[in-house]
C-alpha angles and dihedrals in degrees: 000000000000124000116265117264097234092058093052127211120325108243117168104243095217090059091059090047091053093054098035112123094002131112119231094244093050099046099068116197115342107210117214142168092195099110092158094060116110120233113252126202089248089066096061111123096019124115116229126193101217115197116231097186096275108037143359114265115206114238123185108208116227132180093260090062096060110119095023125104123258091234092063090072097048110063116210097202129060114226115227112193123260111254151132132158095320093051092051091053092051092050092049091052091049092051092049092051091050091052091048092050091049091051092048090051090052095047099066092052091055093042094052091061096247113153113262117245114242 
């Protein structure tokens, strides 16, 4: 559910204090743990280091991000590809085809009598 209109957006007050009176290029990276804070128009251009539970991920705020939460741009889980036996077979075929195409690209250069690069 969204926040009620009369309360206004939730913006962590210390974030606004950290960027108050500074220019985006002078501030550097502003580290924060306030993932629930909404992005205000005053934050555009600043770089925030948003904590994801393990490290701070650098996020450059743009105009399209205004109204979203800081946590949306700092994923907390690392995606490991879907897989299994079938996926491994597909990857092996892809690797074999890359090797074959690289060898075929090399073969005409040697056959034409061009000097080999050392």
